[in-house]
PDB file with one MODEL, atoms N, CA, C and O in Angstrom:
MODEL        1
ATOM      1  N   UNK A   1      17.009 -49.353 114.178  1.00  0.00           N
ATOM      2  CA  UNK A   1      15.667 -48.802 114.246  1.00  0.00           C
ATOM      3  C   UNK A   1      14.655 -49.940 114.091  1.00  0.00           C
ATOM      4  O   UNK A   1      14.823 -50.807 113.234  1.00  0.00           O
ATOM      5  N   UNK A   2      13.626 -49.937 114.901  1.00  0.00           N
ATOM      6  CA  UNK A   2      12.614 -50.988 114.840  1.00  0.00           C
ATOM      7  C   UNK A   2      11.369 -50.476 114.132  1.00  0.00           C
ATOM      8  O   UNK A   2      11.090 -49.278 114.112  1.00  0.00           O
ATOM      9  N   UNK A   3      10.637 -51.402 113.559  1.00  0.00           N
ATOM     10  CA  UNK A   3       9.394 -51.062 112.876  1.00  0.00           C
ATOM     11  C   UNK A   3       8.280 -50.978 113.905  1.00  0.00           C
ATOM     12  O   UNK A   3       8.074 -51.907 114.685  1.00  0.00           O
ATOM     13  N   UNK A   4       7.560 -49.859 113.904  1.00  0.00           N
ATOM     14  CA  UNK A   4       6.480 -49.682 114.866  1.00  0.00           C
ATOM     15  C   UNK A   4       5.134 -49.838 114.178  1.00  0.00           C
ATOM     16  O   UNK A   4       4.990 -49.560 112.987  1.00  0.00           O
ATOM     17  N   UNK A   5       4.165 -50.283 114.942  1.00  0.00           N
ATOM     18  CA  UNK A   5       2.805 -50.408 114.437  1.00  0.00           C
ATOM     19  C   UNK A   5       1.846 -49.959 115.526  1.00  0.00           C
ATOM     20  O   UNK A   5       2.148 -50.074 116.714  1.00  0.00           O
ATOM     21  N   UNK A   6       0.714 -49.459 115.128  1.00  0.00           N
ATOM     22  CA  UNK A   6      -0.296 -49.025 116.087  1.00  0.00           C
ATOM     23  C   UNK A   6      -1.139 -50.184 116.583  1.00  0.00           C
ATOM     24  O   UNK A   6      -1.902 -50.038 117.537  1.00  0.00           O
ATOM     25  N   UNK A   7      -1.007 -51.318 115.950  1.00  0.00           N
ATOM     26  CA  UNK A   7      -1.783 -52.492 116.331  1.00  0.00           C
ATOM     27  C   UNK A   7      -1.015 -53.338 117.334  1.00  0.00           C
ATOM     28  O   UNK A   7       0.213 -53.415 117.294  1.00  0.00           O
ATOM     29  N   UNK A   8      -1.756 -53.968 118.228  1.00  0.00           N
ATOM     30  CA  UNK A   8      -1.179 -54.931 119.163  1.00  0.00           C
ATOM     31  C   UNK A   8      -1.682 -56.304 118.734  1.00  0.00           C
ATOM     32  O   UNK A   8      -2.884 -56.566 118.736  1.00  0.00           O
ATOM     33  N   UNK A   9      -0.756 -57.168 118.370  1.00  0.00           N
ATOM     34  CA  UNK A   9      -1.118 -58.490 117.855  1.00  0.00           C
ATOM     35  C   UNK A   9      -1.089 -59.528 118.949  1.00  0.00           C
ATOM     36  O   UNK A   9      -0.276 -59.420 119.868  1.00  0.00           O
ATOM     37  N   UNK A  10      -1.949 -60.535 118.885  1.00  0.00           N
ATOM     38  CA  UNK A  10      -3.014 -60.737 117.897  1.00  0.00           C
ATOM     39  C   UNK A  10      -4.192 -59.797 118.157  1.00  0.00           C
ATOM     40  O   UNK A  10      -4.427 -59.376 119.289  1.00  0.00           O
ATOM     41  N   UNK A  11      -4.921 -59.477 117.099  1.00  0.00           N
ATOM     42  CA  UNK A  11      -6.097 -58.614 117.217  1.00  0.00           C
ATOM     43  C   UNK A  11      -7.084 -58.943 116.103  1.00  0.00           C
ATOM     44  O   UNK A  11      -6.715 -59.512 115.076  1.00  0.00           O
ATOM     45  N   UNK A  12      -8.335 -58.580 116.320  1.00  0.00           N
ATOM     46  CA  UNK A  12      -9.357 -58.725 115.282  1.00  0.00           C
ATOM     47  C   UNK A  12      -9.164 -57.560 114.313  1.00  0.00           C
ATOM     48  O   UNK A  12      -9.023 -56.412 114.735  1.00  0.00           O
ATOM     49  N   UNK A  13      -9.159 -57.860 113.012  1.00  0.00           N
ATOM     50  CA  UNK A  13      -8.870 -56.835 112.020  1.00  0.00           C
ATOM     51  C   UNK A  13      -9.775 -57.019 110.806  1.00  0.00           C
ATOM     52  O   UNK A  13      -9.820 -58.104 110.227  1.00  0.00           O
ATOM     53  N   UNK A  14     -10.505 -55.955 110.411  1.00  0.00           N
ATOM     54  CA  UNK A  14     -11.378 -56.057 109.236  1.00  0.00           C
ATOM     55  C   UNK A  14     -10.599 -55.778 107.947  1.00  0.00           C
ATOM     56  O   UNK A  14      -9.943 -54.745 107.815  1.00  0.00           O
ATOM     57  N   UNK A  15     -10.682 -56.696 107.025  1.00  0.00           N
ATOM     58  CA  UNK A  15     -10.070 -56.536 105.708  1.00  0.00           C
ATOM     59  C   UNK A  15     -11.212 -56.276 104.737  1.00  0.00           C
ATOM     60  O   UNK A  15     -12.194 -57.017 104.700  1.00  0.00           O
ATOM     61  N   UNK A  16     -11.071 -55.208 103.947  1.00  0.00           N
ATOM     62  CA  UNK A  16     -12.167 -54.822 103.055  1.00  0.00           C
ATOM     63  C   UNK A  16     -11.694 -54.820 101.611  1.00  0.00           C
ATOM     64  O   UNK A  16     -10.567 -54.434 101.300  1.00  0.00           O
ATOM     65  N   UNK A  17     -12.593 -55.262 100.737  1.00  0.00           N
ATOM     66  CA  UNK A  17     -12.297 -55.205  99.310  1.00  0.00           C
ATOM     67  C   UNK A  17     -13.580 -54.974  98.525  1.00  0.00           C
ATOM     68  O   UNK A  17     -14.681 -55.294  98.976  1.00  0.00           O
ATOM     69  N   UNK A  18     -13.401 -54.410  97.340  1.00  0.00           N
ATOM     70  CA  UNK A  18     -14.510 -54.173  96.422  1.00  0.00           C
ATOM     71  C   UNK A  18     -14.270 -55.028  95.188  1.00  0.00           C
ATOM     72  O   UNK A  18     -13.186 -55.008  94.605  1.00  0.00           O
ATOM     73  N   UNK A  19     -15.303 -55.785  94.793  1.00  0.00           N
ATOM     74  CA  UNK A  19     -15.205 -56.662  93.620  1.00  0.00           C
ATOM     75  C   UNK A  19     -16.447 -56.483  92.751  1.00  0.00           C
ATOM     76  O   UNK A  19     -17.462 -55.953  93.205  1.00  0.00           O
ATOM     77  N   UNK A  20     -16.359 -56.925  91.512  1.00  0.00           N
ATOM     78  CA  UNK A  20     -17.538 -56.922  90.639  1.00  0.00           C
ATOM     79  C   UNK A  20     -18.508 -57.999  91.114  1.00  0.00           C
ATOM     80  O   UNK A  20     -18.089 -59.017  91.665  1.00  0.00           O
ATOM     81  N   UNK A  21     -19.789 -57.775  90.903  1.00  0.00           N
ATOM     82  CA  UNK A  21     -20.832 -58.667  91.419  1.00  0.00           C
ATOM     83  C   UNK A  21     -20.755 -60.075  90.838  1.00  0.00           C
ATOM     84  O   UNK A  21     -21.192 -61.024  91.489  1.00  0.00           O
ATOM     85  N   UNK A  22     -20.215 -60.236  89.639  1.00  0.00           N
ATOM     86  CA  UNK A  22     -20.212 -61.564  89.016  1.00  0.00           C
ATOM     87  C   UNK A  22     -19.085 -62.474  89.515  1.00  0.00           C
ATOM     88  O   UNK A  22     -19.014 -63.635  89.110  1.00  0.00           O
ATOM     89  N   UNK A  23     -18.224 -61.979  90.369  1.00  0.00           N
ATOM     90  CA  UNK A  23     -17.094 -62.766  90.888  1.00  0.00           C
ATOM     91  C   UNK A  23     -17.584 -63.821  91.886  1.00  0.00           C
ATOM     92  O   UNK A  23     -18.486 -63.558  92.681  1.00  0.00           O
ATOM     93  N   UNK A  24     -16.990 -64.999  91.838  1.00  0.00           N
ATOM     94  CA  UNK A  24     -17.275 -66.064  92.809  1.00  0.00           C
ATOM     95  C   UNK A  24     -16.572 -65.690  94.114  1.00  0.00           C
ATOM     96  O   UNK A  24     -15.376 -65.930  94.278  1.00  0.00           O
ATOM     97  N   UNK A  25     -17.326 -65.102  95.033  1.00  0.00           N
ATOM     98  CA  UNK A  25     -16.734 -64.580  96.267  1.00  0.00           C
ATOM     99  C   UNK A  25     -16.103 -65.658  97.132  1.00  0.00           C
ATOM    100  O   UNK A  25     -15.032 -65.444  97.699  1.00  0.00           O
ATOM    101  N   UNK A  26     -16.742 -66.801  97.242  1.00  0.00           N
ATOM    102  CA  UNK A  26     -16.183 -67.861  98.090  1.00  0.00           C
ATOM    103  C   UNK A  26     -14.817 -68.298  97.570  1.00  0.00           C
ATOM    104  O   UNK A  26     -13.879 -68.471  98.348  1.00  0.00           O
ATOM    105  N   UNK A  27     -14.708 -68.476  96.267  1.00  0.00           N
ATOM    106  CA  UNK A  27     -13.426 -68.875  95.675  1.00  0.00           C
ATOM    107  C   UNK A  27     -12.374 -67.790  95.869  1.00  0.00           C
ATOM    108  O   UNK A  27     -11.209 -68.088  96.130  1.00  0.00           O
ATOM    109  N   UNK A  28     -12.786 -66.540  95.741  1.00  0.00           N
ATOM    110  CA  UNK A  28     -11.858 -65.424  95.912  1.00  0.00           C
ATOM    111  C   UNK A  28     -11.343 -65.348  97.347  1.00  0.00           C
ATOM    112  O   UNK A  28     -10.146 -65.164  97.569  1.00  0.00           O
ATOM    113  N   UNK A  29     -12.234 -65.489  98.314  1.00  0.00           N
ATOM    114  CA  UNK A  29     -11.841 -65.479  99.728  1.00  0.00           C
ATOM    115  C   UNK A  29     -10.937 -66.668 100.029  1.00  0.00           C
ATOM    116  O   UNK A  29      -9.940 -66.535 100.739  1.00  0.00           O
ATOM    117  N   UNK A  30     -11.287 -67.827  99.487  1.00  0.00           N
ATOM    118  CA  UNK A  30     -10.462 -69.025  99.693  1.00  0.00           C
ATOM    119  C   UNK A  30      -9.054 -68.843  99.125  1.00  0.00           C
ATOM    120  O   UNK A  30      -8.083 -69.356  99.680  1.00  0.00           O
ATOM    121  N   UNK A  31      -8.953 -68.120  98.030  1.00  0.00           N
ATOM    122  CA  UNK A  31      -7.658 -67.915  97.382  1.00  0.00           C
ATOM    123  C   UNK A  31      -6.827 -66.822  98.048  1.00  0.00           C
ATOM    124  O   UNK A  31      -5.616 -66.973  98.207  1.00  0.00           O
ATOM    125  N   UNK A  32      -7.474 -65.717  98.441  1.00  0.00           N
ATOM    126  CA  UNK A  32      -6.728 -64.545  98.897  1.00  0.00           C
ATOM    127  C   UNK A  32      -6.529 -64.441 100.404  1.00  0.00           C
ATOM    128  O   UNK A  32      -5.502 -63.931 100.853  1.00  0.00           O
ATOM    129  N   UNK A  33      -7.479 -64.910 101.182  1.00  0.00           N
ATOM    130  CA  UNK A  33      -7.408 -64.696 102.631  1.00  0.00           C
ATOM    131  C   UNK A  33      -7.175 -65.991 103.399  1.00  0.00           C
ATOM    132  O   UNK A  33      -6.323 -66.039 104.286  1.00  0.00           O
ATOM    133  N   UNK A  34      -7.912 -67.027 103.072  1.00  0.00           N
ATOM    134  CA  UNK A  34      -7.846 -68.279 103.839  1.00  0.00           C
ATOM    135  C   UNK A  34      -6.436 -68.853 104.000  1.00  0.00           C
ATOM    136  O   UNK A  34      -6.124 -69.362 105.077  1.00  0.00           O
ATOM    137  N   UNK A  35      -5.565 -68.797 102.980  1.00  0.00           N
ATOM    138  CA  UNK A  35      -4.232 -69.376 103.168  1.00  0.00           C
ATOM    139  C   UNK A  35      -3.378 -68.648 104.208  1.00  0.00           C
ATOM    140  O   UNK A  35      -2.419 -69.215 104.732  1.00  0.00           O
ATOM    141  N   UNK A  36      -3.723 -67.404 104.505  1.00  0.00           N
ATOM    142  CA  UNK A  36      -2.886 -66.582 105.379  1.00  0.00           C
ATOM    143  C   UNK A  36      -3.506 -66.296 106.737  1.00  0.00           C
ATOM    144  O   UNK A  36      -2.859 -65.705 107.602  1.00  0.00           O
ATOM    145  N   UNK A  37      -4.749 -66.707 106.934  1.00  0.00           N
ATOM    146  CA  UNK A  37      -5.453 -66.407 108.186  1.00  0.00           C
ATOM    147  C   UNK A  37      -5.948 -67.698 108.819  1.00  0.00           C
ATOM    148  O   UNK A  37      -6.281 -68.660 108.128  1.00  0.00           O
ATOM    149  N   UNK A  38      -5.989 -67.701 110.148  1.00  0.00           N
ATOM    150  CA  UNK A  38      -6.569 -68.845 110.846  1.00  0.00           C
ATOM    151  C   UNK A  38      -8.037 -68.953 110.455  1.00  0.00           C
ATOM    152  O   UNK A  38      -8.608 -68.032 109.871  1.00  0.00           O
ATOM    153  N   UNK A  39      -8.623 -70.067 110.779  1.00  0.00           N
ATOM    154  CA  UNK A  39     -10.021 -70.322 110.413  1.00  0.00           C
ATOM    155  C   UNK A  39     -10.923 -69.159 110.813  1.00  0.00           C
ATOM    156  O   UNK A  39     -10.817 -68.607 111.909  1.00  0.00           O
ATOM    157  N   UNK A  40     -11.794 -68.814 109.908  1.00  0.00           N
ATOM    158  CA  UNK A  40     -12.824 -67.823 110.206  1.00  0.00           C
ATOM    159  C   UNK A  40     -14.132 -68.371 109.667  1.00  0.00           C
ATOM    160  O   UNK A  40     -14.145 -69.215 108.771  1.00  0.00           O
ATOM    161  N   UNK A  41     -15.227 -67.885 110.220  1.00  0.00           N
ATOM    162  CA  UNK A  41     -16.538 -68.438 109.870  1.00  0.00           C
ATOM    163  C   UNK A  41     -17.306 -67.489 108.957  1.00  0.00           C
ATOM    164  O   UNK A  41     -16.856 -66.381 108.666  1.00  0.00           O
ATOM    165  N   UNK A  42     -18.449 -67.937 108.523  1.00  0.00           N
ATOM    166  CA  UNK A  42     -19.323 -67.099 107.698  1.00  0.00           C
ATOM    167  C   UNK A  42     -19.745 -65.844 108.453  1.00  0.00           C
ATOM    168  O   UNK A  42     -20.024 -64.813 107.841  1.00  0.00           O
ATOM    169  N   UNK A  43     -19.793 -65.929 109.784  1.00  0.00           N
ATOM    170  CA  UNK A  43     -20.140 -64.758 110.596  1.00  0.00           C
ATOM    171  C   UNK A  43     -19.077 -63.670 110.501  1.00  0.00           C
ATOM    172  O   UNK A  43     -19.353 -62.508 110.798  1.00  0.00           O
ATOM    173  N   UNK A  44     -17.867 -64.032 110.091  1.00  0.00           N
ATOM    174  CA  UNK A  44     -16.770 -63.077 109.974  1.00  0.00           C
ATOM    175  C   UNK A  44     -16.733 -62.394 108.608  1.00  0.00           C
ATOM    176  O   UNK A  44     -15.890 -61.530 108.366  1.00  0.00           O
ATOM    177  N   UNK A  45     -17.638 -62.778 107.725  1.00  0.00           N
ATOM    178  CA  UNK A  45     -17.677 -62.227 106.375  1.00  0.00           C
ATOM    179  C   UNK A  45     -19.000 -61.496 106.180  1.00  0.00           C
ATOM    180  O   UNK A  45     -20.071 -62.058 106.408  1.00  0.00           O
ATOM    181  N   UNK A  46     -18.915 -60.235 105.758  1.00  0.00           N
ATOM    182  CA  UNK A  46     -20.141 -59.505 105.429  1.00  0.00           C
ATOM    183  C   UNK A  46     -20.001 -58.941 104.019  1.00  0.00           C
ATOM    184  O   UNK A  46     -18.908 -58.584 103.579  1.00  0.00           O
ATOM    185  N   UNK A  47     -21.134 -58.870 103.325  1.00  0.00           N
ATOM    186  CA  UNK A  47     -21.152 -58.393 101.954  1.00  0.00           C
ATOM    187  C   UNK A  47     -22.266 -57.374 101.797  1.00  0.00           C
ATOM    188  O   UNK A  47     -23.349 -57.506 102.368  1.00  0.00           O
ATOM    189  N   UNK A  48     -21.966 -56.348 101.001  1.00  0.00           N
ATOM    190  CA  UNK A  48     -22.968 -55.328 100.742  1.00  0.00           C
ATOM    191  C   UNK A  48     -22.922 -54.966  99.262  1.00  0.00           C
ATOM    192  O   UNK A  48     -21.891 -54.508  98.770  1.00  0.00           O
ATOM    193  N   UNK A  49     -24.025 -55.166  98.551  1.00  0.00           N
ATOM    194  CA  UNK A  49     -24.040 -54.824  97.126  1.00  0.00           C
ATOM    195  C   UNK A  49     -24.124 -53.310  96.924  1.00  0.00           C
ATOM    196  O   UNK A  49     -24.636 -52.586  97.778  1.00  0.00           O
ATOM    197  N   UNK A  50     -23.617 -52.848  95.789  1.00  0.00           N
ATOM    198  CA  UNK A  50     -23.729 -51.434  95.444  1.00  0.00           C
ATOM    199  C   UNK A  50     -25.176 -51.115  95.079  1.00  0.00           C
ATOM    200  O   UNK A  50     -25.996 -52.016  94.900  1.00  0.00           O
ATOM    201  N   UNK A  51     -25.470 -49.854  94.974  1.00  0.00           N
ATOM    202  CA  UNK A  51     -26.833 -49.402  94.685  1.00  0.00           C
ATOM    203  C   UNK A  51     -27.413 -50.056  93.431  1.00  0.00           C
ATOM    204  O   UNK A  51     -28.575 -50.463  93.428  1.00  0.00           O
ATOM    205  N   UNK A  52     -26.620 -50.158  92.377  1.00  0.00           N
ATOM    206  CA  UNK A  52     -27.093 -50.745  91.123  1.00  0.00           C
ATOM    207  C   UNK A  52     -26.766 -52.228  90.986  1.00  0.00           C
ATOM    208  O   UNK A  52     -27.072 -52.837  89.961  1.00  0.00           O
ATOM    209  N   UNK A  53     -26.149 -52.812  92.005  1.00  0.00           N
ATOM    210  CA  UNK A  53     -25.854 -54.235  91.990  1.00  0.00           C
ATOM    211  C   UNK A  53     -24.668 -54.657  91.139  1.00  0.00           C
ATOM    212  O   UNK A  53     -24.483 -55.846  90.881  1.00  0.00           O
ATOM    213  N   UNK A  54     -23.861 -53.693  90.699  1.00  0.00           N
ATOM    214  CA  UNK A  54     -22.707 -54.015  89.859  1.00  0.00           C
ATOM    215  C   UNK A  54     -21.484 -54.459  90.658  1.00  0.00           C
ATOM    216  O   UNK A  54     -20.627 -55.179  90.144  1.00  0.00           O
ATOM    217  N   UNK A  55     -21.408 -54.031  91.906  1.00  0.00           N
ATOM    218  CA  UNK A  55     -20.237 -54.289  92.743  1.00  0.00           C
ATOM    219  C   UNK A  55     -20.669 -54.825  94.100  1.00  0.00           C
ATOM    220  O   UNK A  55     -21.819 -54.665  94.509  1.00  0.00           O
ATOM    221  N   UNK A  56     -19.732 -55.461  94.790  1.00  0.00           N
ATOM    222  CA  UNK A  56     -19.991 -55.938  96.143  1.00  0.00           C
ATOM    223  C   UNK A  56     -18.828 -55.509  97.028  1.00  0.00           C
ATOM    224  O   UNK A  56     -17.664 -55.739  96.703  1.00  0.00           O
ATOM    225  N   UNK A  57     -19.162 -54.885  98.144  1.00  0.00           N
ATOM    226  CA  UNK A  57     -18.169 -54.553  99.163  1.00  0.00           C
ATOM    227  C   UNK A  57     -18.125 -55.723 100.138  1.00  0.00           C
ATOM    228  O   UNK A  57     -19.154 -56.133 100.674  1.00  0.00           O
ATOM    229  N   UNK A  58     -16.934 -56.255 100.362  1.00  0.00           N
ATOM    230  CA  UNK A  58     -16.755 -57.423 101.219  1.00  0.00           C
ATOM    231  C   UNK A  58     -15.873 -57.037 102.398  1.00  0.00           C
ATOM    232  O   UNK A  58     -14.826 -56.415 102.220  1.00  0.00           O
ATOM    233  N   UNK A  59     -16.298 -57.407 103.602  1.00  0.00           N
ATOM    234  CA  UNK A  59     -15.477 -57.230 104.797  1.00  0.00           C
ATOM    235  C   UNK A  59     -15.271 -58.594 105.425  1.00  0.00           C
ATOM    236  O   UNK A  59     -16.228 -59.316 105.706  1.00  0.00           O
ATOM    237  N   UNK A  60     -14.004 -58.938 105.642  1.00  0.00           N
ATOM    238  CA  UNK A  60     -13.643 -60.203 106.282  1.00  0.00           C
ATOM    239  C   UNK A  60     -12.865 -59.850 107.540  1.00  0.00           C
ATOM    240  O   UNK A  60     -11.788 -59.259 107.461  1.00  0.00           O
ATOM    241  N   UNK A  61     -13.399 -60.205 108.688  1.00  0.00           N
ATOM    242  CA  UNK A  61     -12.719 -59.906 109.940  1.00  0.00           C
ATOM    243  C   UNK A  61     -11.938 -61.138 110.377  1.00  0.00           C
ATOM    244  O   UNK A  61     -12.504 -62.204 110.619  1.00  0.00           O
ATOM    245  N   UNK A  62     -10.623 -60.962 110.470  1.00  0.00           N
ATOM    246  CA  UNK A  62      -9.743 -62.073 110.840  1.00  0.00           C
ATOM    247  C   UNK A  62      -9.058 -61.769 112.171  1.00  0.00           C
ATOM    248  O   UNK A  62      -9.089 -60.638 112.654  1.00  0.00           O
ATOM    249  N   UNK A  63      -8.452 -62.775 112.742  1.00  0.00           N
ATOM    250  CA  UNK A  63      -7.564 -62.563 113.878  1.00  0.00           C
ATOM    251  C   UNK A  63      -6.170 -62.408 113.291  1.00  0.00           C
ATOM    252  O   UNK A  63      -5.529 -63.385 112.902  1.00  0.00           O
ATOM    253  N   UNK A  64      -5.713 -61.165 113.235  1.00  0.00           N
ATOM    254  CA  UNK A  64      -4.399 -60.873 112.662  1.00  0.00           C
ATOM    255  C   UNK A  64      -3.320 -61.183 113.688  1.00  0.00           C
ATOM    256  O   UNK A  64      -3.457 -60.858 114.868  1.00  0.00           O
ATOM    257  N   UNK A  65      -2.254 -61.811 113.232  1.00  0.00           N
ATOM    258  CA  UNK A  65      -1.173 -62.196 114.139  1.00  0.00           C
ATOM    259  C   UNK A  65       0.089 -61.364 113.954  1.00  0.00           C
ATOM    260  O   UNK A  65       0.968 -61.374 114.817  1.00  0.00           O
ATOM    261  N   UNK A  66       0.191 -60.637 112.829  1.00  0.00           N
ATOM    262  CA  UNK A  66       1.376 -59.804 112.607  1.00  0.00           C
ATOM    263  C   UNK A  66       1.121 -58.819 111.469  1.00  0.00           C
ATOM    264  O   UNK A  66       0.197 -58.990 110.674  1.00  0.00           O
ATOM    265  N   UNK A  67       1.956 -57.790 111.409  1.00  0.00           N
ATOM    266  CA  UNK A  67       1.888 -56.839 110.311  1.00  0.00           C
ATOM    267  C   UNK A  67       2.258 -57.542 109.002  1.00  0.00           C
ATOM    268  O   UNK A  67       1.673 -57.261 107.956  1.00  0.00           O
ATOM    269  N   UNK A  68       3.221 -58.447 109.064  1.00  0.00           N
ATOM    270  CA  UNK A  68       3.632 -59.187 107.866  1.00  0.00           C
ATOM    271  C   UNK A  68       2.467 -59.990 107.285  1.00  0.00           C
ATOM    272  O   UNK A  68       2.313 -60.067 106.066  1.00  0.00           O
ATOM    273  N   UNK A  69       1.652 -60.586 108.148  1.00  0.00           N
ATOM    274  CA  UNK A  69       0.482 -61.336 107.695  1.00  0.00           C
ATOM    275  C   UNK A  69      -0.475 -60.410 106.944  1.00  0.00           C
ATOM    276  O   UNK A  69      -0.941 -60.750 105.857  1.00  0.00           O
ATOM    277  N   UNK A  70      -0.766 -59.248 107.517  1.00  0.00           N
ATOM    278  CA  UNK A  70      -1.666 -58.293 106.867  1.00  0.00           C
ATOM    279  C   UNK A  70      -1.078 -57.801 105.549  1.00  0.00           C
ATOM    280  O   UNK A  70      -1.794 -57.686 104.554  1.00  0.00           O
ATOM    281  N   UNK A  71       0.216 -57.512 105.538  1.00  0.00           N
ATOM    282  CA  UNK A  71       0.872 -57.068 104.305  1.00  0.00           C
ATOM    283  C   UNK A  71       0.753 -58.122 103.208  1.00  0.00           C
ATOM    284  O   UNK A  71       0.525 -57.784 102.046  1.00  0.00           O
ATOM    285  N   UNK A  72       0.906 -59.382 103.565  1.00  0.00           N
ATOM    286  CA  UNK A  72       0.808 -60.475 102.596  1.00  0.00           C
ATOM    287  C   UNK A  72      -0.600 -60.565 102.013  1.00  0.00           C
ATOM    288  O   UNK A  72      -0.764 -60.726 100.803  1.00  0.00           O
ATOM    289  N   UNK A  73      -1.610 -60.462 102.866  1.00  0.00           N
ATOM    290  CA  UNK A  73      -3.001 -60.518 102.400  1.00  0.00           C
ATOM    291  C   UNK A  73      -3.304 -59.337 101.487  1.00  0.00           C
ATOM    292  O   UNK A  73      -3.883 -59.512 100.415  1.00  0.00           O
ATOM    293  N   UNK A  74      -2.912 -58.130 101.909  1.00  0.00           N
ATOM    294  CA  UNK A  74      -3.180 -56.949 101.088  1.00  0.00           C
ATOM    295  C   UNK A  74      -2.427 -57.009  99.759  1.00  0.00           C
ATOM    296  O   UNK A  74      -2.950 -56.558  98.740  1.00  0.00           O
ATOM    297  N   UNK A  75      -1.230 -57.547  99.748  1.00  0.00           N
ATOM    298  CA  UNK A  75      -0.483 -57.675  98.494  1.00  0.00           C
ATOM    299  C   UNK A  75      -1.183 -58.661  97.559  1.00  0.00           C
ATOM    300  O   UNK A  75      -1.276 -58.418  96.356  1.00  0.00           O
ATOM    301  N   UNK A  76      -1.669 -59.762  98.106  1.00  0.00           N
ATOM    302  CA  UNK A  76      -2.404 -60.742  97.296  1.00  0.00           C
ATOM    303  C   UNK A  76      -3.660 -60.110  96.699  1.00  0.00           C
ATOM    304  O   UNK A  76      -3.986 -60.358  95.539  1.00  0.00           O
ATOM    305  N   UNK A  77      -4.362 -59.299  97.480  1.00  0.00           N
ATOM    306  CA  UNK A  77      -5.567 -58.637  96.971  1.00  0.00           C
ATOM    307  C   UNK A  77      -5.206 -57.609  95.904  1.00  0.00           C
ATOM    308  O   UNK A  77      -5.873 -57.528  94.872  1.00  0.00           O
ATOM    309  N   UNK A  78      -4.161 -56.828  96.140  1.00  0.00           N
ATOM    310  CA  UNK A  78      -3.737 -55.810  95.183  1.00  0.00           C
ATOM    311  C   UNK A  78      -3.342 -56.436  93.848  1.00  0.00           C
ATOM    312  O   UNK A  78      -3.615 -55.873  92.788  1.00  0.00           O
ATOM    313  N   UNK A  79      -2.708 -57.585  93.903  1.00  0.00           N
ATOM    314  CA  UNK A  79      -2.239 -58.258  92.689  1.00  0.00           C
ATOM    315  C   UNK A  79      -3.341 -58.993  91.924  1.00  0.00           C
ATOM    316  O   UNK A  79      -3.145 -59.365  90.767  1.00  0.00           O
ATOM    317  N   UNK A  80      -4.492 -59.204  92.555  1.00  0.00           N
ATOM    318  CA  UNK A  80      -5.542 -60.014  91.931  1.00  0.00           C
ATOM    319  C   UNK A  80      -6.402 -59.175  90.990  1.00  0.00           C
ATOM    320  O   UNK A  80      -6.824 -58.072  91.336  1.00  0.00           O
ATOM    321  N   UNK A  81      -6.655 -59.706  89.810  1.00  0.00           N
ATOM    322  CA  UNK A  81      -7.406 -58.977  88.788  1.00  0.00           C
ATOM    323  C   UNK A  81      -8.858 -58.684  89.164  1.00  0.00           C
ATOM    324  O   UNK A  81      -9.427 -57.714  88.663  1.00  0.00           O
ATOM    325  N   UNK A  82      -9.470 -59.487  90.026  1.00  0.00           N
ATOM    326  CA  UNK A  82     -10.877 -59.285  90.368  1.00  0.00           C
ATOM    327  C   UNK A  82     -11.096 -58.302  91.519  1.00  0.00           C
ATOM    328  O   UNK A  82     -12.222 -57.865  91.754  1.00  0.00           O
ATOM    329  N   UNK A  83     -10.044 -57.960  92.224  1.00  0.00           N
ATOM    330  CA  UNK A  83     -10.176 -57.008  93.333  1.00  0.00           C
ATOM    331  C   UNK A  83      -9.966 -55.605  92.776  1.00  0.00           C
ATOM    332  O   UNK A  83      -8.882 -55.267  92.299  1.00  0.00           O
ATOM    333  N   UNK A  84     -11.019 -54.798  92.843  1.00  0.00           N
ATOM    334  CA  UNK A  84     -10.952 -53.447  92.302  1.00  0.00           C
ATOM    335  C   UNK A  84     -10.322 -52.477  93.291  1.00  0.00           C
ATOM    336  O   UNK A  84      -9.652 -51.522  92.898  1.00  0.00           O
ATOM    337  N   UNK A  85     -10.543 -52.732  94.583  1.00  0.00           N
ATOM    338  CA  UNK A  85     -10.020 -51.857  95.623  1.00  0.00           C
ATOM    339  C   UNK A  85      -9.927 -52.649  96.918  1.00  0.00           C
ATOM    340  O   UNK A  85     -10.745 -53.533  97.175  1.00  0.00           O
ATOM    341  N   UNK A  86      -8.929 -52.328  97.731  1.00  0.00           N
ATOM    342  CA  UNK A  86      -8.831 -52.955  99.053  1.00  0.00           C
ATOM    343  C   UNK A  86      -8.524 -51.880 100.082  1.00  0.00           C
ATOM    344  O   UNK A  86      -7.829 -50.903  99.804  1.00  0.00           O
ATOM    345  N   UNK A  87      -9.061 -52.086 101.276  1.00  0.00           N
ATOM    346  CA  UNK A  87      -8.855 -51.134 102.382  1.00  0.00           C
ATOM    347  C   UNK A  87      -8.447 -51.894 103.616  1.00  0.00           C
ATOM    348  O   UNK A  87      -8.222 -51.292 104.666  1.00  0.00           O
TER     349      UNK A  87
ENDMDL
END
């Protein structure tokens, strides 16, 4: 039996996470996403603060090359203490 996916790789894929506002976002992105994704620019990263400014929603759009790559990134985010939620 083969593993099926709805995605056709390579493809552009948005990775989303929610973090507390006091987190150093650049360092977090460098640690969690950059090692597993090809170069991406500041244009590929968008941030939106919560209504009260306590949290920041971050979207990083990468060129995904495989399901394994995405699984690795999501596992790194899930394991990190500063990431409150990932989508």
